[in-house]
PDB file of N, CA, C and O in Angstrom:
ATOM      1  N   MET A   1     113.977  84.576  82.254  1.00  0.00           N
ATOM      2  CA  MET A   1     112.916  83.591  82.123  1.00  0.00           C
ATOM      3  C   MET A   1     113.451  82.199  82.463  1.00  0.00           C
ATOM      4  O   MET A   1     112.777  81.406  83.121  1.00  0.00           O
ATOM      5  N   SER A   2     114.651  81.921  82.013  1.00  0.00           N
ATOM      6  CA  SER A   2     115.217  80.592  82.271  1.00  0.00           C
ATOM      7  C   SER A   2     115.375  80.335  83.760  1.00  0.00           C
ATOM      8  O   SER A   2     115.080  79.241  84.240  1.00  0.00           O
ATOM      9  N   GLN A   3     115.836  81.335  84.485  1.00  0.00           N
ATOM     10  CA  GLN A   3     116.013  81.186  85.931  1.00  0.00           C
ATOM     11  C   GLN A   3     114.663  80.982  86.611  1.00  0.00           C
ATOM     12  O   GLN A   3     114.534  80.136  87.496  1.00  0.00           O
ATOM     13  N   THR A   4     113.677  81.740  86.207  1.00  0.00           N
ATOM     14  CA  THR A   4     112.340  81.588  86.762  1.00  0.00           C
ATOM     15  C   THR A   4     111.804  80.196  86.479  1.00  0.00           C
ATOM     16  O   THR A   4     111.237  79.552  87.362  1.00  0.00           O
ATOM     17  N   LEU A   5     111.980  79.737  85.265  1.00  0.00           N
ATOM     18  CA  LEU A   5     111.544  78.393  84.891  1.00  0.00           C
ATOM     19  C   LEU A   5     112.197  77.341  85.778  1.00  0.00           C
ATOM     20  O   LEU A   5     111.513  76.463  86.305  1.00  0.00           O
ATOM     21  N   GLU A   6     113.491  77.420  85.944  1.00  0.00           N
ATOM     22  CA  GLU A   6     114.210  76.445  86.766  1.00  0.00           C
ATOM     23  C   GLU A   6     113.732  76.475  88.216  1.00  0.00           C
ATOM     24  O   GLU A   6     113.542  75.427  88.832  1.00  0.00           O
ATOM     25  N   GLN A   7     113.539  77.671  88.757  1.00  0.00           N
ATOM     26  CA  GLN A   7     113.104  77.790  90.146  1.00  0.00           C
ATOM     27  C   GLN A   7     111.700  77.242  90.347  1.00  0.00           C
ATOM     28  O   GLN A   7     111.446  76.537  91.324  1.00  0.00           O
ATOM     29  N   ILE A   8     110.798  77.552  89.448  1.00  0.00           N
ATOM     30  CA  ILE A   8     109.436  77.031  89.564  1.00  0.00           C
ATOM     31  C   ILE A   8     109.441  75.514  89.506  1.00  0.00           C
ATOM     32  O   ILE A   8     108.808  74.856  90.332  1.00  0.00           O
ATOM     33  N   ALA A   9     110.146  74.960  88.542  1.00  0.00           N
ATOM     34  CA  ALA A   9     110.211  73.500  88.396  1.00  0.00           C
ATOM     35  C   ALA A   9     110.753  72.858  89.668  1.00  0.00           C
ATOM     36  O   ALA A   9     110.242  71.831  90.115  1.00  0.00           O
ATOM     37  N   GLN A  10     111.777  73.453  90.244  1.00  0.00           N
ATOM     38  CA  GLN A  10     112.372  72.901  91.459  1.00  0.00           C
ATOM     39  C   GLN A  10     111.418  73.004  92.645  1.00  0.00           C
ATOM     40  O   GLN A  10     111.258  72.046  93.402  1.00  0.00           O
ATOM     41  N   ILE A  11     110.791  74.156  92.806  1.00  0.00           N
ATOM     42  CA  ILE A  11     109.902  74.374  93.948  1.00  0.00           C
ATOM     43  C   ILE A  11     108.708  73.431  93.933  1.00  0.00           C
ATOM     44  O   ILE A  11     108.334  72.889  94.973  1.00  0.00           O
ATOM     45  N   VAL A  12     108.111  73.232  92.772  1.00  0.00           N
ATOM     46  CA  VAL A  12     106.918  72.381  92.706  1.00  0.00           C
ATOM     47  C   VAL A  12     107.236  70.946  92.305  1.00  0.00           C
ATOM     48  O   VAL A  12     106.336  70.124  92.132  1.00  0.00           O
ATOM     49  N   ASP A  13     108.552  70.651  92.155  1.00  0.00           N
ATOM     50  CA  ASP A  13     109.033  69.295  91.883  1.00  0.00           C
ATOM     51  C   ASP A  13     108.433  68.702  90.609  1.00  0.00           C
ATOM     52  O   ASP A  13     107.855  67.615  90.618  1.00  0.00           O
ATOM     53  N   VAL A  14     108.588  69.449  89.514  1.00  0.00           N
ATOM     54  CA  VAL A  14     108.183  68.976  88.198  1.00  0.00           C
ATOM     55  C   VAL A  14     109.329  69.230  87.225  1.00  0.00           C
ATOM     56  O   VAL A  14     110.294  69.918  87.558  1.00  0.00           O
ATOM     57  N   THR A  15     109.218  68.676  86.028  1.00  0.00           N
ATOM     58  CA  THR A  15     110.239  68.946  85.022  1.00  0.00           C
ATOM     59  C   THR A  15     109.945  70.286  84.353  1.00  0.00           C
ATOM     60  O   THR A  15     108.819  70.781  84.413  1.00  0.00           O
ATOM     61  N   ALA A  16     110.945  70.862  83.725  1.00  0.00           N
ATOM     62  CA  ALA A  16     110.774  72.148  83.047  1.00  0.00           C
ATOM     63  C   ALA A  16     109.711  72.065  81.957  1.00  0.00           C
ATOM     64  O   ALA A  16     109.038  73.055  81.671  1.00  0.00           O
ATOM     65  N   GLU A  17     109.558  70.911  81.357  1.00  0.00           N
ATOM     66  CA  GLU A  17     108.546  70.736  80.304  1.00  0.00           C
ATOM     67  C   GLU A  17     107.129  70.875  80.835  1.00  0.00           C
ATOM     68  O   GLU A  17     106.196  71.090  80.061  1.00  0.00           O
ATOM     69  N   ASP A  18     106.956  70.754  82.148  1.00  0.00           N
ATOM     70  CA  ASP A  18     105.628  70.866  82.747  1.00  0.00           C
ATOM     71  C   ASP A  18     105.288  72.286  83.180  1.00  0.00           C
ATOM     72  O   ASP A  18     104.199  72.527  83.700  1.00  0.00           O
ATOM     73  N   VAL A  19     106.204  73.230  82.972  1.00  0.00           N
ATOM     74  CA  VAL A  19     105.993  74.611  83.392  1.00  0.00           C
ATOM     75  C   VAL A  19     105.745  75.475  82.162  1.00  0.00           C
ATOM     76  O   VAL A  19     106.502  75.432  81.193  1.00  0.00           O
ATOM     77  N   TRP A  20     104.698  76.239  82.215  1.00  0.00           N
ATOM     78  CA  TRP A  20     104.404  77.200  81.145  1.00  0.00           C
ATOM     79  C   TRP A  20     104.436  78.588  81.771  1.00  0.00           C
ATOM     80  O   TRP A  20     103.867  78.801  82.842  1.00  0.00           O
ATOM     81  N   ILE A  21     105.086  79.514  81.122  1.00  0.00           N
ATOM     82  CA  ILE A  21     105.163  80.888  81.611  1.00  0.00           C
ATOM     83  C   ILE A  21     104.701  81.815  80.490  1.00  0.00           C
ATOM     84  O   ILE A  21     105.178  81.730  79.358  1.00  0.00           O
ATOM     85  N   TYR A  22     103.776  82.691  80.821  1.00  0.00           N
ATOM     86  CA  TYR A  22     103.293  83.690  79.882  1.00  0.00           C
ATOM     87  C   TYR A  22     103.446  85.062  80.534  1.00  0.00           C
ATOM     88  O   TYR A  22     102.999  85.258  81.664  1.00  0.00           O
ATOM     89  N   LEU A  23     104.051  85.984  79.862  1.00  0.00           N
ATOM     90  CA  LEU A  23     104.139  87.361  80.337  1.00  0.00           C
ATOM     91  C   LEU A  23     103.214  88.217  79.502  1.00  0.00           C
ATOM     92  O   LEU A  23     103.162  88.092  78.278  1.00  0.00           O
ATOM     93  N   GLN A  24     102.482  89.091  80.177  1.00  0.00           N
ATOM     94  CA  GLN A  24     101.563  89.965  79.475  1.00  0.00           C
ATOM     95  C   GLN A  24     101.780  91.402  79.938  1.00  0.00           C
ATOM     96  O   GLN A  24     102.068  91.650  81.109  1.00  0.00           O
ATOM     97  N   ASP A  25     101.646  92.308  79.046  1.00  0.00           N
ATOM     98  CA  ASP A  25     101.724  93.718  79.369  1.00  0.00           C
ATOM     99  C   ASP A  25     100.306  94.266  79.349  1.00  0.00           C
ATOM    100  O   ASP A  25      99.743  94.532  78.288  1.00  0.00           O
ATOM    101  N   ILE A  26      99.734  94.431  80.549  1.00  0.00           N
ATOM    102  CA  ILE A  26      98.377  94.955  80.631  1.00  0.00           C
ATOM    103  C   ILE A  26      98.383  96.212  81.493  1.00  0.00           C
ATOM    104  O   ILE A  26      99.271  96.399  82.325  1.00  0.00           O
ATOM    105  N   GLN A  27      97.414  97.047  81.295  1.00  0.00           N
ATOM    106  CA  GLN A  27      97.313  98.298  82.034  1.00  0.00           C
ATOM    107  C   GLN A  27      96.982  98.028  83.500  1.00  0.00           C
ATOM    108  O   GLN A  27      96.229  97.106  83.811  1.00  0.00           O
ATOM    109  N   ALA A  28      97.541  98.827  84.388  1.00  0.00           N
ATOM    110  CA  ALA A  28      97.307  98.664  85.825  1.00  0.00           C
ATOM    111  C   ALA A  28      95.824  98.718  86.160  1.00  0.00           C
ATOM    112  O   ALA A  28      95.368  98.015  87.062  1.00  0.00           O
ATOM    113  N   THR A  29      95.074  99.538  85.451  1.00  0.00           N
ATOM    114  CA  THR A  29      93.643  99.677  85.739  1.00  0.00           C
ATOM    115  C   THR A  29      92.851  98.434  85.358  1.00  0.00           C
ATOM    116  O   THR A  29      91.641  98.385  85.578  1.00  0.00           O
ATOM    117  N   GLN A  30      93.513  97.429  84.792  1.00  0.00           N
ATOM    118  CA  GLN A  30      92.866  96.162  84.478  1.00  0.00           C
ATOM    119  C   GLN A  30      93.345  95.060  85.420  1.00  0.00           C
ATOM    120  O   GLN A  30      93.166  93.876  85.135  1.00  0.00           O
ATOM    121  N   MET A  31      93.958  95.451  86.551  1.00  0.00           N
ATOM    122  CA  MET A  31      94.452  94.496  87.531  1.00  0.00           C
ATOM    123  C   MET A  31      93.886  94.814  88.908  1.00  0.00           C
ATOM    124  O   MET A  31      93.510  95.951  89.194  1.00  0.00           O
ATOM    125  N   VAL A  32      93.832  93.796  89.749  1.00  0.00           N
ATOM    126  CA  VAL A  32      93.368  93.945  91.120  1.00  0.00           C
ATOM    127  C   VAL A  32      94.460  93.434  92.053  1.00  0.00           C
ATOM    128  O   VAL A  32      95.012  92.355  91.838  1.00  0.00           O
ATOM    129  N   GLU A  33      94.771  94.210  93.088  1.00  0.00           N
ATOM    130  CA  GLU A  33      95.666  93.779  94.157  1.00  0.00           C
ATOM    131  C   GLU A  33      95.018  94.158  95.480  1.00  0.00           C
ATOM    132  O   GLU A  33      94.417  95.226  95.599  1.00  0.00           O
ATOM    133  N   PHE A  34      95.138  93.294  96.462  1.00  0.00           N
ATOM    134  CA  PHE A  34      94.560  93.529  97.787  1.00  0.00           C
ATOM    135  C   PHE A  34      93.068  93.820  97.706  1.00  0.00           C
ATOM    136  O   PHE A  34      92.528  94.556  98.532  1.00  0.00           O
ATOM    137  N   GLY A  35      92.404  93.242  96.709  1.00  0.00           N
ATOM    138  CA  GLY A  35      90.961  93.414  96.572  1.00  0.00           C
ATOM    139  C   GLY A  35      90.536  94.743  95.992  1.00  0.00           C
ATOM    140  O   GLY A  35      89.358  95.094  96.050  1.00  0.00           O
ATOM    141  N   ARG A  36      91.493  95.505  95.421  1.00  0.00           N
ATOM    142  CA  ARG A  36      91.176  96.822  94.866  1.00  0.00           C
ATOM    143  C   ARG A  36      91.777  96.954  93.483  1.00  0.00           C
ATOM    144  O   ARG A  36      92.885  96.481  93.229  1.00  0.00           O
ATOM    145  N   LEU A  37      91.037  97.608  92.578  1.00  0.00           N
ATOM    146  CA  LEU A  37      91.604  97.918  91.265  1.00  0.00           C
ATOM    147  C   LEU A  37      92.835  98.778  91.458  1.00  0.00           C
ATOM    148  O   LEU A  37      92.835  99.680  92.295  1.00  0.00           O
ATOM    149  N   LEU A  38      93.881  98.513  90.696  1.00  0.00           N
ATOM    150  CA  LEU A  38      95.076  99.339  90.780  1.00  0.00           C
ATOM    151  C   LEU A  38      94.809 100.717  90.206  1.00  0.00           C
ATOM    152  O   LEU A  38      93.898 100.908  89.400  1.00  0.00           O
ATOM    153  N   SER A  39      95.613 101.667  90.631  1.00  0.00           N
ATOM    154  CA  SER A  39      95.449 103.043  90.177  1.00  0.00           C
ATOM    155  C   SER A  39      96.075 103.239  88.808  1.00  0.00           C
ATOM    156  O   SER A  39      96.882 102.433  88.345  1.00  0.00           O
ATOM    157  N   ALA A  40      95.683 104.315  88.188  1.00  0.00           N
ATOM    158  CA  ALA A  40      96.343 104.728  86.948  1.00  0.00           C
ATOM    159  C   ALA A  40      97.747 105.206  87.290  1.00  0.00           C
ATOM    160  O   ALA A  40      98.029 105.579  88.429  1.00  0.00           O
ATOM    161  N   SER A  41      98.607 105.191  86.309  1.00  0.00           N
ATOM    162  CA  SER A  41      99.978 105.641  86.507  1.00  0.00           C
ATOM    163  C   SER A  41      99.989 107.062  87.063  1.00  0.00           C
ATOM    164  O   SER A  41      99.299 107.948  86.558  1.00  0.00           O
ATOM    165  N   GLY A  42     100.782 107.262  88.108  1.00  0.00           N
ATOM    166  CA  GLY A  42     100.869 108.562  88.752  1.00  0.00           C
ATOM    167  C   GLY A  42     100.021 108.682  90.000  1.00  0.00           C
ATOM    168  O   GLY A  42     100.235 109.593  90.800  1.00  0.00           O
ATOM    169  N   ASP A  43      99.059 107.781  90.190  1.00  0.00           N
ATOM    170  CA  ASP A  43      98.177 107.823  91.360  1.00  0.00           C
ATOM    171  C   ASP A  43      98.525 106.736  92.382  1.00  0.00           C
ATOM    172  O   ASP A  43      97.705 106.423  93.244  1.00  0.00           O
ATOM    173  N   GLU A  44      99.716 106.163  92.299  1.00  0.00           N
ATOM    174  CA  GLU A  44     100.083 105.049  93.167  1.00  0.00           C
ATOM    175  C   GLU A  44     100.055 105.425  94.653  1.00  0.00           C
ATOM    176  O   GLU A  44      99.575 104.645  95.476  1.00  0.00           O
ATOM    177  N   ALA A  45     100.563 106.606  95.001  1.00  0.00           N
ATOM    178  CA  ALA A  45     100.601 107.012  96.405  1.00  0.00           C
ATOM    179  C   ALA A  45      99.185 107.119  96.974  1.00  0.00           C
ATOM    180  O   ALA A  45      98.919 106.667  98.088  1.00  0.00           O
ATOM    181  N   TRP A  46      98.290 107.713  96.207  1.00  0.00           N
ATOM    182  CA  TRP A  46      96.903 107.836  96.642  1.00  0.00           C
ATOM    183  C   TRP A  46      96.294 106.446  96.838  1.00  0.00           C
ATOM    184  O   TRP A  46      95.598 106.203  97.824  1.00  0.00           O
ATOM    185  N   TRP A  47      96.559 105.537  95.898  1.00  0.00           N
ATOM    186  CA  TRP A  47      96.023 104.182  95.974  1.00  0.00           C
ATOM    187  C   TRP A  47      96.549 103.468  97.220  1.00  0.00           C
ATOM    188  O   TRP A  47      95.787 102.840  97.955  1.00  0.00           O
ATOM    189  N   ALA A  48      97.860 103.574  97.448  1.00  0.00           N
ATOM    190  CA  ALA A  48      98.481 102.877  98.578  1.00  0.00           C
ATOM    191  C   ALA A  48      97.953 103.382  99.916  1.00  0.00           C
ATOM    192  O   ALA A  48      97.821 102.602 100.859  1.00  0.00           O
ATOM    193  N   LYS A  49      97.651 104.673 100.012  1.00  0.00           N
ATOM    194  CA  LYS A  49      97.121 105.236 101.269  1.00  0.00           C
ATOM    195  C   LYS A  49      95.774 104.640 101.617  1.00  0.00           C
ATOM    196  O   LYS A  49      95.395 104.638 102.789  1.00  0.00           O
ATOM    197  N   GLY A  50      95.041 104.137 100.647  1.00  0.00           N
ATOM    198  CA  GLY A  50      93.730 103.552 100.895  1.00  0.00           C
ATOM    199  C   GLY A  50      93.770 102.097 101.332  1.00  0.00           C
ATOM    200  O   GLY A  50      92.735 101.510 101.647  1.00  0.00           O
ATOM    201  N   LEU A  51      94.964 101.513 101.351  1.00  0.00           N
ATOM    202  CA  LEU A  51      95.100 100.116 101.763  1.00  0.00           C
ATOM    203  C   LEU A  51      94.988 100.005 103.281  1.00  0.00           C
ATOM    204  O   LEU A  51      95.320 100.950 103.998  1.00  0.00           O
ATOM    205  N   PRO A  52      94.519  98.855 103.778  1.00  0.00           N
ATOM    206  CA  PRO A  52      94.572  98.629 105.224  1.00  0.00           C
ATOM    207  C   PRO A  52      96.041  98.738 105.686  1.00  0.00           C
ATOM    208  O   PRO A  52      96.956  98.393 104.939  1.00  0.00           O
ATOM    209  N   SER A  53      96.249  99.214 106.902  1.00  0.00           N
ATOM    210  CA  SER A  53      97.607  99.440 107.383  1.00  0.00           C
ATOM    211  C   SER A  53      98.480  98.188 107.315  1.00  0.00           C
ATOM    212  O   SER A  53      99.690  98.295 107.117  1.00  0.00           O
ATOM    213  N   ALA A  54      97.890  97.010 107.474  1.00  0.00           N
ATOM    214  CA  ALA A  54      98.681  95.766 107.404  1.00  0.00           C
ATOM    215  C   ALA A  54      99.254  95.521 106.020  1.00  0.00           C
ATOM    216  O   ALA A  54     100.231  94.784 105.882  1.00  0.00           O
ATOM    217  N   ASN A  55      98.665  96.125 104.988  1.00  0.00           N
ATOM    218  CA  ASN A  55      99.125  95.942 103.622  1.00  0.00           C
ATOM    219  C   ASN A  55      99.987  97.096 103.111  1.00  0.00           C
ATOM    220  O   ASN A  55     100.501  97.033 101.995  1.00  0.00           O
ATOM    221  N   GLN A  56     100.147  98.126 103.900  1.00  0.00           N
ATOM    222  CA  GLN A  56     100.951  99.272 103.485  1.00  0.00           C
ATOM    223  C   GLN A  56     102.421  99.010 103.801  1.00  0.00           C
ATOM    224  O   GLN A  56     102.753  98.381 104.806  1.00  0.00           O
ATOM    225  N   THR A  57     103.295  99.507 102.925  1.00  0.00           N
ATOM    226  CA  THR A  57     104.728  99.439 103.176  1.00  0.00           C
ATOM    227  C   THR A  57     105.247 100.848 103.340  1.00  0.00           C
ATOM    228  O   THR A  57     104.638 101.804 102.859  1.00  0.00           O
ATOM    229  N   THR A  58     106.352 100.974 104.006  1.00  0.00           N
ATOM    230  CA  THR A  58     106.919 102.305 104.222  1.00  0.00           C
ATOM    231  C   THR A  58     107.989 102.597 103.217  1.00  0.00           C
ATOM    232  O   THR A  58     108.582 103.676 103.243  1.00  0.00           O
TER     233      THR A  58
END
């Protein structure tokens, strides 16, 4: 966390006191990436195959 804090402050040119970081543990099915709800655990390959080819990784 400290390294992330320092890097963010440096990149956006603010002091560390101006950076707030919150980490949350939420279920994948409550998140969206590439305009699509994420898959449940175990269905990642199926989810990734549905992405446009420009967003797929090998």
